[in-house]
Backbone as ProteinMPNN parsed JSONL, in Angstrom:
{"seq_chain_A": "MKVSILSVGPIGTNCYLLYGEDGDCAVIDPGAEPEKVAARMRELSLTPRMILLTHGHYDHIGGIPGLKALYPSLPVYVHEKDKEMMEDPEKNFSTAFDPAGFAVSPDFTLKAGDTLSLSGETIRLMHTPGHTRGGVSYIAEKFLFTGDTLFAGGVGRTDLYGGDMGALRISLGKLLGLPGDYAVYPGHGPVSTLSRERRENPYLAHYHGPETAEDEQF", "coords_chain_A": {"N_chain_A": [[0.978, -1.13, 0.161], [0.218, 2.186, -0.395], [1.156, 5.76, 0.656], [-0.522, 8.726, 0.52], [-0.415, 12.243, 1.405], [-1.593, 15.363, 2.081], [-1.627, 18.098, 3.468], [-4.366, 20.532, 5.42], [-6.373, 23.283, 5.946], [-6.52, 25.816, 8.717], [-4.592, 25.145, 10.593], [-2.88, 23.536, 9.703], [-3.714, 20.171, 9.429], [-3.036, 17.12, 9.069], [-4.491, 15.633, 6.128], [-4.529, 12.662, 4.819], [-3.897, 9.84, 2.243], [-4.428, 6.861, 2.1], [-3.722, 3.669, 0.08], [-4.045, 0.95, -2.398], [-2.897, -0.961, -4.961], [-4.561, -1.488, -6.783], [-5.939, 0.905, -6.498], [-7.951, 1.905, -5.096], [-8.89, 3.651, -1.952], [-8.924, 5.233, 1.04], [-9.334, 7.935, 2.577], [-8.193, 9.606, 5.455], [-8.729, 11.146, 7.552], [-9.822, 13.964, 6.842], [-9.722, 17.729, 6.784], [-10.191, 20.014, 6.31], [-10.687, 21.596, 3.068], [-11.937, 19.816, 0.862], [-12.109, 19.813, -2.256], [-8.98, 20.05, -2.731], [-8.374, 17.578, -1.784], [-10.128, 15.53, -3.206], [-9.093, 16.182, -5.623], [-6.099, 15.941, -5.675], [-6.606, 12.714, -5.327], [-8.282, 12.744, -8.062], [-5.936, 13.209, -9.415], [-3.846, 11.262, -9.193], [-5.14, 8.967, -9.777], [-7.461, 7.439, -8.16], [-10.199, 5.684, -6.509], [-11.935, 6.865, -3.681], [-12.854, 4.763, -0.973], [-13.873, 5.148, 1.819], [-13.993, 7.365, 4.269], [-11.855, 8.068, 7.03], [-11.594, 8.556, 10.552], [-9.57, 9.31, 12.87], [-10.331, 11.219, 15.208], [-12.86, 13.295, 16.791], [-12.497, 15.856, 16.554], [-12.67, 19.459, 15.096], [-10.962, 20.34, 12.595], [-10.308, 17.877, 11.95], [-12.56, 16.969, 10.695], [-13.829, 18.479, 9.088], [-13.948, 18.867, 6.231], [-15.398, 17.151, 5.727], [-18.384, 17.302, 4.39], [-18.359, 18.603, 1.682], [-16.523, 16.365, 0.473], [-18.294, 14.366, 0.826], [-20.4, 15.519, -0.768], [-19.596, 15.129, -3.398], [-18.673, 12.22, -3.479], [-21.153, 10.77, -2.572], [-21.985, 8.161, -1.466], [-19.801, 7.771, 0.046], [-18.726, 6.377, 2.964], [-18.327, 7.538, 6.329], [-16.272, 6.92, 8.939], [-16.354, 6.04, 12.765], [-14.58, 6.114, 15.866], [-17.103, 4.889, 18.116], [-17.145, 6.666, 21.125], [-16.378, 8.888, 19.951], [-18.136, 10.255, 18.54], [-20.436, 11.507, 19.644], [-18.851, 14.065, 19.39], [-18.265, 14.72, 17.286], [-21.115, 15.736, 16.738], [-22.042, 17.802, 17.956], [-20.952, 21.083, 18.203], [-19.898, 22.939, 20.177], [-18.207, 20.898, 21.398], [-16.616, 19.836, 19.706], [-15.073, 21.274, 19.043], [-15.476, 23.339, 16.829], [-16.26, 26.133, 17.382], [-14.865, 27.475, 18.156], [-13.25, 28.788, 15.26], [-15.403, 29.59, 14.203], [-17.805, 31.517, 15.03], [-20.62, 30.363, 13.82], [-20.309, 27.332, 13.986], [-20.342, 24.078, 13.813], [-21.312, 21.14, 12.747], [-21.346, 17.628, 11.867], [-22.634, 13.523, 11.231], [-21.225, 10.926, 12.069], [-21.759, 7.903, 9.409], [-21.026, 5.63, 10.537], [-19.924, 3.769, 13.273], [-16.922, 2.951, 15.017], [-15.001, 0.568, 17.268], [-12.72, -0.985, 20.064], [-10.69, -2.688, 18.347], [-11.647, -3.293, 15.899], [-12.105, -4.246, 12.769], [-11.348, -3.312, 9.226], [-11.674, -3.75, 5.744], [-9.37, -2.929, 2.727], [-8.605, -2.708, -0.007], [-8.058, -5.588, -0.344], [-6.379, -5.518, 1.973], [-5.906, -5.454, 5.441], [-7.347, -3.128, 7.851], [-6.168, -2.415, 10.865], [-7.562, -0.653, 14.541], [-6.769, 0.521, 16.353], [-7.647, 1.746, 19.228], [-6.715, 4.757, 21.292], [-7.483, 6.653, 23.484], [-7.152, 10.194, 25.271], [-6.296, 12.479, 23.937], [-8.957, 12.968, 22.863], [-11.961, 10.826, 24.028], [-12.677, 9.5, 22.198], [-10.559, 8.822, 20.306], [-8.454, 7.189, 18.233], [-6.181, 5.199, 16.678], [-4.863, 3.938, 13.576], [-3.9, 0.897, 11.641], [-1.987, -0.635, 9.832], [-0.622, -3.029, 6.886], [2.822, -1.573, 7.531], [2.416, 1.176, 8.186], [1.747, 3.39, 10.499], [-1.367, 5.03, 11.554], [-1.476, 8.257, 13.489], [-2.908, 9.777, 14.626], [-3.895, 12.965, 16.624], [-2.703, 11.946, 19.003], [-0.087, 10.714, 19.027], [2.857, 13.125, 17.677], [5.656, 13.67, 15.913], [8.107, 13.726, 17.908], [6.273, 14.521, 20.184], [3.032, 15.047, 21.911], [-0.377, 15.088, 22.16], [-2.465, 17.557, 23.12], [-4.101, 17.702, 25.803], [-6.217, 19.064, 26.75], [-8.825, 19.935, 26.184], [-12.253, 18.972, 25.389], [-13.324, 15.764, 26.442], [-10.292, 15.328, 26.583], [-7.711, 13.324, 28.473], [-5.152, 13.737, 30.175], [-3.96, 10.764, 32.328], [-5.375, 9.136, 30.74], [-4.127, 9.203, 28.045], [-1.726, 8.351, 28.778], [-1.993, 5.871, 29.173], [-2.344, 5.045, 26.452], [0.063, 5.338, 25.331], [1.431, 3.788, 25.8], [0.786, 1.918, 24.593], [1.011, 2.269, 22.009], [3.894, 1.731, 22.109], [4.054, -0.36, 22.382], [3.902, -2.395, 20.36], [5.188, -3.806, 17.783], [8.011, -4.528, 16.985], [8.851, -2.274, 13.949], [7.145, 1.246, 13.077], [6.249, 3.133, 10.134], [5.773, 6.084, 11.057], [2.523, 8.389, 11.001], [1.476, 11.409, 11.971], [-1.183, 13.379, 13.198], [-0.439, 16.361, 12.867], [2.467, 17.797, 11.745], [5.121, 16.427, 11.133], [6.37, 13.697, 9.489], [6.915, 10.351, 11.005], [9.297, 7.767, 12.373], [7.904, 5.056, 14.552], [10.538, 3.494, 15.907], [12.307, 5.814, 15.867], [10.808, 7.364, 17.321], [10.586, 6.438, 19.866], [13.212, 6.635, 20.615], [13.413, 9.031, 20.901], [11.645, 10.876, 21.794], [10.155, 12.61, 23.793], [8.44, 12.086, 25.478], [7.622, 8.797, 24.779], [10.191, 8.063, 24.996], [11.24, 8.401, 28.371], [9.321, 6.993, 29.101], [7.332, 5.732, 31.522], [4.818, 4.246, 32.071], [1.67, 3.889, 32.819], [-0.529, 6.102, 34.757], [-2.445, 4.34, 36.101], [-3.47, 0.803, 36.226], [-5.427, -0.021, 34.769], [-6.768, -1.14, 31.775], [-7.347, -1.658, 28.094], [-7.334, -4.166, 25.755], [-6.416, -2.896, 22.109]], "CA_chain_A": [[0.359, 0.373, 0.114], [1.234, 3.262, -0.592], [0.021, 6.573, 1.187], [-0.113, 10.54, -0.054], [-0.319, 13.68, 2.476], [-1.778, 16.689, 2.175], [-2.112, 19.863, 4.682], [-5.055, 21.331, 4.755], [-6.957, 23.551, 6.561], [-5.892, 27.024, 8.606], [-3.479, 24.907, 11.221], [-2.152, 22.363, 8.659], [-3.8, 19.18, 9.783], [-2.787, 16.033, 7.701], [-4.869, 14.127, 5.234], [-3.788, 11.349, 4.086], [-4.649, 9.173, 1.355], [-4.201, 4.986, 1.919], [-4.36, 3.413, -1.081], [-3.803, 0.159, -2.837], [-2.332, -0.741, -6.474], [-6.376, -1.042, -7.435], [-6.264, 2.185, -6.698], [-8.972, 2.103, -3.937], [-8.319, 4.915, -1.723], [-9.49, 5.104, 2.801], [-9.509, 8.966, 3.334], [-7.746, 9.349, 6.244], [-9.096, 12.93, 8.598], [-9.943, 15.327, 5.475], [-10.212, 18.311, 7.853], [-11.049, 20.883, 5.216], [-10.504, 21.906, 1.472], [-12.098, 19.172, -0.118], [-11.521, 19.862, -3.432], [-7.705, 20.266, -2.629], [-8.283, 15.918, -1.571], [-10.859, 15.109, -4.164], [-7.975, 16.776, -6.947], [-5.189, 14.391, -5.383], [-7.606, 11.696, -5.925], [-8.238, 12.229, -9.395], [-4.352, 12.768, -10.122], [-3.6, 9.427, -9.007], [-6.881, 8.149, -10.686], [-8.228, 6.546, -7.004], [-11.498, 5.685, -5.676], [-12.851, 6.535, -2.45], [-14.327, 3.94, -0.541], [-14.131, 5.083, 3.409], [-13.339, 8.265, 5.415], [-11.596, 6.829, 8.29], [-11.702, 9.843, 11.484], [-8.491, 9.269, 14.138], [-11.004, 11.809, 16.404], [-13.911, 14.312, 15.836], [-12.332, 17.67, 16.401], [-13.207, 20.011, 13.983], [-10.152, 20.553, 12.062], [-10.459, 16.737, 10.945], [-13.515, 16.076, 9.737], [-14.809, 20.109, 8.365], [-14.119, 18.451, 4.842], [-16.097, 15.851, 5.454], [-19.529, 17.893, 3.215], [-17.776, 19.156, 0.674], [-16.384, 14.976, -0.001], [-20.183, 13.545, 0.42], [-21.055, 16.417, -2.042], [-19.143, 14.517, -4.575], [-18.94, 11.479, -3.245], [-22.203, 11.148, -1.961], [-22.046, 7.011, -1.04], [-18.419, 7.251, 0.924], [-19.316, 6.148, 4.332], [-17.753, 8.074, 7.443], [-16.462, 5.844, 10.187], [-15.426, 7.328, 13.395], [-14.703, 5.541, 17.213], [-18.224, 5.749, 19.319], [-16.946, 7.8, 21.442], [-16.353, 10.697, 19.8], [-19.654, 10.333, 17.754], [-21.07, 12.9, 20.345], [-18.243, 15.064, 19.617], [-18.727, 15.611, 16.038], [-21.919, 16.182, 16.174], [-21.299, 19.14, 19.179], [-20.17, 22.336, 17.944], [-18.867, 22.918, 21.603], [-17.07, 19.703, 21.966], [-15.262, 19.539, 18.428], [-13.906, 22.898, 19.089], [-15.11, 24.363, 15.798], [-17.02, 27.367, 17.319], [-13.136, 28.744, 18.016], [-12.821, 29.128, 14.026], [-16.354, 29.806, 13.337], [-19.01, 31.097, 15.616], [-21.635, 29.665, 13.794], [-20.037, 26.192, 14.493], [-20.262, 23.021, 12.36], [-21.69, 19.535, 12.867], [-21.539, 16.372, 11.629], [-22.732, 12.94, 11.619], [-20.494, 9.674, 10.535], [-22.316, 6.814, 9.272], [-20.426, 4.21, 11.306], [-19.054, 4.185, 14.498], [-16.28, 1.268, 15.571], [-14.583, 0.108, 18.74], [-11.399, -1.203, 20.261], [-10.416, -4.563, 18.035], [-12.925, -3.334, 14.904], [-10.821, -4.365, 11.161], [-11.782, -2.552, 7.626], [-10.508, -4.061, 4.232], [-8.997, -1.893, 1.946], [-7.602, -3.511, -1.581], [-7.368, -6.851, -0.001], [-5.378, -5.046, 3.393], [-6.319, -5.068, 6.639], [-6.922, -1.681, 8.775], [-6.902, -1.894, 12.322], [-7.927, -0.236, 14.738], [-6.2, 1.05, 18.0], [-8.362, 2.894, 20.677], [-5.555, 5.348, 21.849], [-7.546, 7.828, 24.082], [-6.354, 10.42, 25.735], [-6.823, 13.569, 23.569], [-10.37, 12.77, 22.803], [-12.534, 10.078, 24.362], [-12.676, 8.207, 20.927], [-8.909, 8.579, 19.665], [-7.998, 5.92, 17.655], [-4.683, 5.021, 15.965], [-5.394, 2.707, 12.333], [-2.923, 0.473, 11.744], [-1.975, -0.947, 8.281], [0.731, -2.804, 6.849], [3.095, -1.216, 8.519], [1.686, 2.655, 8.587], [0.33, 3.595, 11.757], [-1.574, 6.983, 11.658], [-1.982, 8.535, 14.954], [-4.382, 11.456, 15.123], [-3.246, 13.67, 17.858], [-2.279, 10.911, 20.213], [1.492, 10.865, 18.929], [3.188, 13.581, 17.14], [7.082, 13.628, 15.796], [8.483, 15.117, 18.897], [5.485, 15.024, 20.982], [1.769, 14.312, 21.869], [-1.258, 15.41, 21.56], [-2.91, 18.528, 24.021], [-5.442, 17.274, 26.998], [-7.088, 20.357, 27.728], [-10.201, 20.041, 25.788], [-13.023, 18.363, 25.578], [-13.127, 14.882, 26.252], [-8.394, 14.96, 26.923], [-7.439, 12.832, 29.246], [-3.69, 12.664, 30.621], [-4.116, 9.376, 32.566], [-5.449, 7.644, 29.379], [-3.019, 9.318, 26.546], [-0.045, 8.025, 29.018], [-2.02, 4.532, 28.914], [-2.331, 5.042, 24.843], [1.371, 5.806, 24.235], [2.39, 2.733, 26.136], [0.031, 0.612, 23.93], [1.917, 2.439, 20.825], [5.46, 1.602, 22.667], [4.148, -2.141, 23.142], [3.865, -2.753, 19.27], [6.521, -5.436, 17.835], [9.115, -4.021, 15.051], [8.716, -0.425, 14.101], [6.173, 1.971, 11.866], [6.034, 4.497, 9.903], [4.186, 7.138, 11.768], [2.148, 9.316, 10.567], [0.994, 11.831, 12.992], [-2.566, 13.929, 12.876], [-0.28, 17.231, 12.231], [3.82, 18.084, 11.735], [6.006, 15.642, 10.021], [6.081, 11.988, 9.43], [8.198, 9.715, 11.721], [9.152, 6.112, 12.419], [8.0, 4.702, 15.77], [11.947, 3.539, 16.357], [12.791, 7.52, 16.562], [9.874, 7.801, 18.725], [11.024, 5.727, 21.11], [14.619, 7.214, 21.586], [14.182, 10.558, 20.886], [11.055, 11.753, 21.975], [10.639, 12.755, 25.102], [6.897, 11.327, 26.263], [7.709, 7.77, 24.886], [11.894, 7.379, 25.635], [11.494, 8.302, 29.109], [7.98, 6.622, 29.764], [7.05, 5.273, 33.108], [3.928, 3.102, 32.411], [0.58, 4.33, 32.859], [-1.066, 5.793, 36.307], [-3.144, 3.106, 36.509], [-3.353, -0.501, 35.581], [-6.485, -0.527, 33.801], [-6.408, -1.234, 29.879], [-8.358, -2.832, 27.375], [-7.069, -4.811, 24.116], [-6.736, -2.699, 21.281]], "C_chain_A": [[1.005, 1.407, 0.299], [0.342, 4.57, 0.237], [0.467, 8.802, 0.522], [-0.699, 11.613, 1.181], [-0.476, 14.256, 1.382], [-2.166, 16.978, 3.242], [-2.782, 20.567, 4.372], [-5.532, 21.882, 5.943], [-5.751, 25.0, 7.134], [-4.557, 26.475, 9.859], [-3.058, 23.525, 10.877], [-2.363, 20.627, 8.906], [-3.559, 18.391, 8.267], [-3.423, 15.146, 7.254], [-4.325, 13.605, 4.86], [-4.45, 9.872, 3.611], [-3.583, 7.748, 1.789], [-4.544, 4.592, 0.949], [-3.74, 1.93, -1.673], [-3.692, -0.164, -4.105], [-3.439, -0.991, -7.168], [-6.211, 0.322, -7.117], [-7.674, 2.987, -5.709], [-8.065, 2.585, -3.044], [-8.897, 4.719, 0.135], [-9.088, 6.547, 2.699], [-9.007, 9.316, 4.21], [-8.047, 11.054, 6.857], [-9.205, 13.763, 7.318], [-10.902, 16.39, 6.09], [-10.637, 19.737, 7.428], [-10.129, 20.778, 4.04], [-10.94, 19.914, 0.869], [-11.736, 18.936, -1.264], [-10.395, 20.061, -3.413], [-7.816, 17.965, -2.856], [-8.832, 15.483, -2.806], [-9.598, 15.352, -5.71], [-6.62, 15.898, -6.546], [-5.638, 13.459, -5.634], [-7.924, 11.136, -6.978], [-6.902, 12.36, -10.044], [-4.001, 11.776, -9.893], [-4.518, 8.755, -8.719], [-6.87, 7.12, -9.041], [-9.083, 6.776, -6.248], [-11.416, 5.834, -4.947], [-13.179, 5.736, -1.9], [-14.466, 4.31, 1.06], [-13.502, 6.022, 3.376], [-13.34, 7.853, 6.895], [-10.97, 8.235, 9.634], [-10.628, 9.005, 12.408], [-9.378, 9.829, 15.721], [-11.839, 12.175, 15.449], [-13.798, 15.587, 16.419], [-12.816, 18.035, 15.493], [-12.452, 19.654, 12.578], [-9.666, 19.049, 11.083], [-11.443, 16.577, 10.644], [-14.293, 17.652, 9.414], [-14.316, 19.84, 6.952], [-14.736, 17.419, 4.297], [-17.329, 15.824, 4.049], [-18.891, 17.989, 2.409], [-17.342, 16.673, -0.195], [-17.5, 14.34, -0.13], [-20.435, 14.375, -0.554], [-20.471, 15.382, -2.761], [-18.604, 13.251, -4.249], [-20.3, 11.04, -2.767], [-22.701, 9.326, -1.062], [-21.226, 6.373, 0.181], [-19.494, 7.461, 2.399], [-17.869, 6.821, 5.211], [-17.443, 7.088, 8.557], [-15.723, 6.661, 11.353], [-15.517, 6.056, 14.721], [-16.044, 5.475, 17.617], [-17.978, 6.145, 20.173], [-16.739, 9.196, 21.265], [-17.332, 11.053, 18.569], [-20.378, 11.665, 18.406], [-20.612, 14.056, 20.142], [-18.493, 15.787, 17.8], [-19.947, 16.068, 15.773], [-22.62, 17.605, 17.204], [-20.076, 20.174, 18.785], [-18.793, 22.742, 19.218], [-17.745, 22.246, 21.846], [-16.231, 19.788, 20.96], [-14.935, 20.058, 18.181], [-14.081, 23.604, 17.709], [-15.783, 25.374, 16.131], [-15.74, 28.145, 17.497], [-12.779, 28.736, 16.843], [-13.458, 29.29, 13.98], [-17.748, 30.081, 14.253], [-20.437, 30.126, 15.427], [-21.568, 27.772, 14.09], [-20.182, 25.445, 13.072], [-20.107, 21.767, 13.324], [-21.413, 18.603, 12.058], [-21.491, 15.313, 11.807], [-22.032, 11.435, 11.249], [-21.843, 8.317, 10.298], [-22.494, 5.653, 9.742], [-19.422, 4.3, 12.244], [-18.336, 2.263, 14.868], [-15.717, 1.295, 17.411], [-13.715, -0.866, 18.895], [-11.134, -2.65, 19.693], [-11.064, -4.41, 16.351], [-11.232, -3.503, 13.902], [-11.546, -3.72, 9.941], [-10.802, -3.208, 6.663], [-10.139, -3.172, 3.449], [-7.989, -2.741, 0.744], [-6.67, -4.554, -1.246], [-6.256, -6.951, 1.339], [-6.204, -5.063, 4.085], [-5.983, -4.151, 7.411], [-7.196, -2.305, 9.69], [-6.931, -1.262, 13.113], [-7.95, -0.068, 16.361], [-7.03, 1.592, 19.055], [-7.461, 3.329, 21.576], [-6.623, 6.674, 22.629], [-7.12, 8.929, 24.825], [-6.352, 12.053, 25.371], [-8.215, 14.302, 23.1], [-10.585, 11.244, 23.686], [-11.882, 9.118, 23.517], [-11.426, 7.991, 20.394], [-8.382, 7.857, 18.963], [-6.409, 6.066, 17.388], [-5.218, 3.865, 14.536], [-4.106, 1.549, 11.904], [-2.626, -0.534, 10.124], [-0.652, -1.285, 7.378], [1.993, -2.353, 7.961], [3.699, 0.519, 8.707], [0.958, 2.345, 9.581], [0.117, 4.792, 11.61], [-2.711, 6.954, 12.831], [-2.671, 9.286, 15.095], [-3.459, 12.174, 15.979], [-2.986, 13.261, 19.396], [-0.544, 11.484, 20.444], [2.209, 11.633, 17.778], [5.165, 13.473, 17.004], [7.22, 14.467, 16.814], [7.865, 15.368, 20.242], [4.166, 14.627, 21.237], [0.872, 15.186, 21.542], [-1.77, 16.101, 23.341], [-4.162, 17.409, 25.092], [-5.961, 18.024, 27.514], [-8.195, 20.793, 27.364], [-11.06, 18.736, 25.951], [-12.453, 17.106, 25.695], [-11.188, 13.956, 26.533], [-8.84, 14.368, 28.452], [-5.685, 12.541, 29.342], [-3.367, 10.61, 30.948], [-4.073, 8.285, 31.564], [-4.731, 8.033, 27.952], [-1.715, 8.238, 27.347], [-0.585, 6.642, 28.728], [-1.617, 4.216, 27.212], [-1.154, 4.95, 24.837], [1.985, 4.784, 24.917], [1.992, 1.444, 25.433], [0.7, 0.896, 22.499], [3.423, 1.602, 21.277], [5.694, 0.142, 22.406], [3.989, -3.073, 21.869], [5.089, -3.014, 18.932], [6.858, -4.068, 16.437], [8.967, -2.593, 15.122], [7.786, -0.075, 12.976], [6.781, 2.755, 11.08], [4.837, 5.603, 10.291], [3.167, 8.479, 11.044], [1.006, 10.133, 11.161], [-0.699, 13.224, 12.127], [-2.018, 15.704, 12.135], [1.174, 17.09, 12.557], [3.841, 16.574, 10.76], [5.672, 13.863, 10.66], [7.134, 11.69, 10.295], [8.501, 8.215, 11.183], [8.598, 6.089, 14.245], [9.836, 4.276, 16.551], [12.469, 4.746, 16.972], [12.427, 7.857, 17.729], [9.827, 8.033, 19.65], [12.307, 5.946, 21.624], [14.708, 8.698, 21.279], [12.772, 11.304, 21.399], [10.313, 11.527, 23.711], [9.919, 12.072, 26.463], [6.988, 9.502, 25.86], [9.52, 7.509, 25.757], [12.165, 7.642, 27.361], [9.888, 7.774, 30.309], [7.98, 5.48, 30.633], [6.216, 4.135, 33.281], [2.823, 4.001, 32.549], [0.224, 4.789, 34.295], [-1.66, 5.361, 36.693], [-3.211, 1.875, 35.476], [-4.091, -0.44, 34.697], [-6.532, -0.499, 32.264], [-7.676, -1.691, 29.554], [-7.279, -3.532, 25.627], [-7.276, -4.204, 23.71], [-7.604, -1.819, 20.683]], "O_chain_A": [[2.041, 1.613, 0.931], [-0.868, 4.478, 0.44], [1.394, 9.583, 0.308], [-1.731, 11.232, 1.733], [-0.006, 14.084, 0.257], [-2.924, 16.324, 3.959], [-2.568, 21.333, 3.432], [-5.302, 21.284, 6.994], [-4.702, 25.314, 6.572], [-3.631, 27.259, 10.064], [-2.929, 22.584, 11.66], [-1.445, 19.846, 8.659], [-3.726, 18.697, 7.087], [-3.275, 13.979, 7.618], [-3.289, 14.063, 4.378], [-5.166, 9.085, 4.229], [-2.353, 7.692, 1.774], [-5.664, 4.938, 0.575], [-2.604, 1.808, -1.215], [-4.574, 0.432, -4.723], [-3.349, -0.692, -8.359], [-6.611, 0.93, -8.11], [-8.132, 4.13, -5.685], [-6.867, 2.299, -3.032], [-9.395, 3.598, 0.244], [-7.865, 6.424, 2.754], [-9.65, 10.35, 4.032], [-7.415, 12.009, 6.403], [-8.111, 14.205, 6.968], [-12.133, 16.356, 6.113], [-11.328, 20.477, 8.128], [-9.101, 20.104, 3.974], [-10.104, 19.056, 0.585], [-11.057, 17.935, -1.496], [-10.235, 20.535, -4.537], [-7.418, 17.293, -3.807], [-8.011, 15.011, -3.592], [-9.495, 14.545, -6.634], [-6.229, 15.119, -7.414], [-4.96, 12.962, -6.534], [-7.99, 9.937, -7.247], [-6.662, 11.748, -11.085], [-3.742, 11.206, -10.953], [-4.76, 8.083, -7.717], [-6.185, 6.098, -9.001], [-9.093, 7.688, -5.421], [-10.596, 5.019, -4.525], [-14.362, 5.613, -2.217], [-15.325, 3.624, 1.613], [-12.479, 6.038, 2.692], [-14.23, 7.487, 7.662], [-9.871, 8.751, 9.433], [-11.009, 7.861, 12.654], [-9.291, 9.322, 16.839], [-11.937, 11.926, 14.247], [-14.743, 16.307, 16.74], [-13.477, 17.247, 14.817], [-12.941, 18.979, 11.672], [-9.017, 18.997, 10.038], [-11.397, 15.56, 9.952], [-15.506, 17.701, 9.62], [-14.27, 20.911, 6.348], [-14.771, 16.906, 3.179], [-17.401, 15.009, 3.13], [-18.604, 16.814, 2.177], [-17.912, 16.06, -1.098], [-17.746, 13.736, -1.175], [-20.825, 13.728, -1.526], [-21.21, 14.406, -2.627], [-17.685, 13.095, -5.053], [-19.726, 11.172, -1.686], [-23.59, 9.287, -0.212], [-21.417, 5.397, 0.907], [-20.427, 8.191, 2.73], [-16.699, 6.661, 4.865], [-18.374, 6.465, 9.067], [-14.879, 7.546, 11.212], [-16.366, 5.169, 14.634], [-16.396, 6.62, 17.332], [-19.103, 6.194, 20.67], [-16.84, 10.203, 21.965], [-17.209, 12.018, 17.815], [-20.782, 12.635, 17.764], [-21.256, 15.071, 20.409], [-18.775, 16.906, 17.374], [-20.122, 16.748, 14.763], [-23.671, 18.187, 16.935], [-18.857, 20.136, 18.953], [-17.564, 22.804, 19.215], [-16.669, 22.636, 22.301], [-15.031, 19.823, 21.233], [-14.295, 20.005, 17.13], [-13.187, 24.343, 17.296], [-16.176, 25.914, 15.097], [-15.577, 29.283, 17.055], [-11.552, 28.653, 16.897], [-13.221, 29.826, 12.897], [-18.645, 29.24, 14.316], [-21.084, 29.479, 16.25], [-22.557, 27.081, 14.337], [-20.168, 25.816, 11.898], [-19.296, 21.46, 14.197], [-21.069, 19.215, 11.047], [-20.528, 15.062, 12.532], [-22.327, 10.874, 10.194], [-22.68, 8.028, 11.153], [-23.422, 4.85, 9.639], [-18.303, 4.788, 12.091], [-18.812, 1.129, 14.936], [-16.09, 1.95, 18.385], [-13.719, -1.738, 18.026], [-11.308, -3.653, 20.385], [-10.951, -5.388, 15.612], [-10.058, -3.182, 14.079], [-12.76, -3.858, 10.084], [-9.573, -3.234, 6.712], [-10.952, -2.254, 3.55], [-6.858, -3.216, 0.854], [-5.467, -4.712, -1.457], [-5.563, -7.91, 1.681], [-7.337, -4.76, 3.712], [-4.828, -3.999, 7.807], [-8.287, -2.873, 9.727], [-5.946, -0.57, 12.856], [-8.762, -0.377, 17.233], [-6.257, 1.863, 19.973], [-7.222, 2.654, 22.577], [-6.382, 7.786, 22.159], [-6.155, 8.409, 25.386], [-6.397, 12.873, 26.288], [-8.531, 15.486, 22.986], [-9.6, 10.571, 23.993], [-11.004, 8.289, 23.757], [-11.203, 6.852, 19.983], [-7.195, 7.979, 19.265], [-5.647, 6.915, 17.85], [-6.037, 2.989, 14.812], [-3.087, 2.168, 12.208], [-3.62, -1.021, 9.586], [0.2, -0.446, 7.085], [2.022, -2.808, 9.105], [4.77, 0.971, 9.113], [0.028, 1.556, 9.748], [0.997, 5.648, 11.525], [-3.77, 6.395, 13.117], [-3.142, 9.326, 16.232], [-2.259, 11.901, 15.972], [-3.024, 13.871, 20.465], [0.028, 12.159, 21.3], [2.287, 10.956, 16.752], [5.841, 13.216, 18.0], [6.743, 15.6, 16.878], [8.356, 16.013, 21.168], [3.982, 13.554, 20.663], [1.135, 16.06, 20.716], [-1.586, 15.517, 24.409], [-4.858, 16.476, 24.692], [-6.284, 17.92, 28.698], [-8.723, 21.78, 27.876], [-10.685, 17.7, 26.498], [-11.312, 16.947, 25.261], [-10.879, 12.768, 26.623], [-9.739, 14.676, 29.235], [-5.06, 11.6, 28.851], [-2.893, 9.69, 30.282], [-3.416, 7.257, 31.401], [-4.766, 7.317, 26.951], [-0.95, 7.523, 26.7], [0.182, 5.981, 28.028], [-0.807, 3.375, 26.823], [-0.956, 4.098, 23.971], [3.2, 4.732, 24.727], [2.509, 0.33, 25.525], [0.957, -0.08, 21.795], [3.873, 0.808, 20.451], [6.746, -0.48, 22.258], [3.932, -4.292, 22.029], [6.052, -2.595, 19.575], [6.343, -3.307, 15.617], [8.962, -1.887, 16.13], [7.589, -0.855, 12.045], [7.933, 3.095, 11.349], [3.665, 5.83, 9.99], [3.71, 9.514, 10.657], [-0.171, 9.808, 11.01], [-0.962, 13.624, 10.993], [-2.68, 16.287, 11.276], [1.423, 16.375, 13.528], [3.029, 15.962, 10.065], [5.14, 13.249, 11.584], [8.108, 12.427, 10.45], [8.175, 7.651, 10.139], [8.892, 6.989, 15.032], [10.2, 4.785, 17.611], [12.928, 4.866, 18.108], [12.994, 8.329, 18.715], [9.432, 8.977, 20.335], [12.639, 5.612, 22.761], [15.704, 9.417, 21.355], [12.879, 12.53, 21.378], [10.103, 10.552, 24.432], [10.27, 11.733, 27.593], [6.391, 8.804, 26.68], [9.803, 6.922, 26.802], [13.212, 7.161, 27.796], [9.552, 7.996, 31.472], [8.585, 4.428, 30.426], [6.411, 3.24, 34.104], [3.178, 5.159, 32.331], [0.587, 4.01, 35.176], [-1.856, 5.65, 37.874], [-3.055, 1.934, 34.256], [-3.64, -0.779, 33.602], [-6.192, 0.558, 31.733], [-8.665, -1.997, 30.22], [-6.744, -2.912, 24.708], [-8.41, -3.863, 24.047], [-7.787, -1.862, 19.466]]}, "name": "protein", "num_of_chains": 1, "seq": "MKVSILSVGPIGTNCYLLYGEDGDCAVIDPGAEPEKVAARMRELSLTPRMILLTHGHYDHIGGIPGLKALYPSLPVYVHEKDKEMMEDPEKNFSTAFDPAGFAVSPDFTLKAGDTLSLSGETIRLMHTPGHTRGGVSYIAEKFLFTGDTLFAGGVGRTDLYGGDMGALRISLGKLLGLPGDYAVYPGHGPVSTLSRERRENPYLAHYHGPETAEDEQF"}
């Protein structure tokens, strides 16, 4: 599989196109500029099959209506614990960008351990809350899409609705526990690798475990 990267919106959200040799494509976090996203898909001769959201904040969901207008049957997936956020302008932080707010509903909700299929390959969902209650990371082959859970050299903030530093520590432990190496595609900023973040990210290099023993499998 391959990944094409676009920076969209006023705060540079990373929107990813994950696609196989057959041209089928998953759009990950279309935060804004749907025309730009659609143009890239046309340029690469891709057929969008799904929209996958790492979480429900406005800067990751704002381009959904525009894409749905172009591709009406395109299904939107989000973790079940972030559906409420998508549908509430105060909770999804859209009122910080526009007083009128923004809300959109997913077509399907996901939970820990769910999988999806694209181009004959499996996309696994890992529940990685902390930035939001329904934050997730998607794993496909050796690609790891971490949303706003893990950045190159940092982690997501936890001071917005649904944020929880204790939950984020547990999520970082899950990512640390993944075997081998992955290309890390975060919600903002440059691409990295999990091995580099293990060595250089201060939140991972000095990780001492979560504050609570509670955990869940993927």
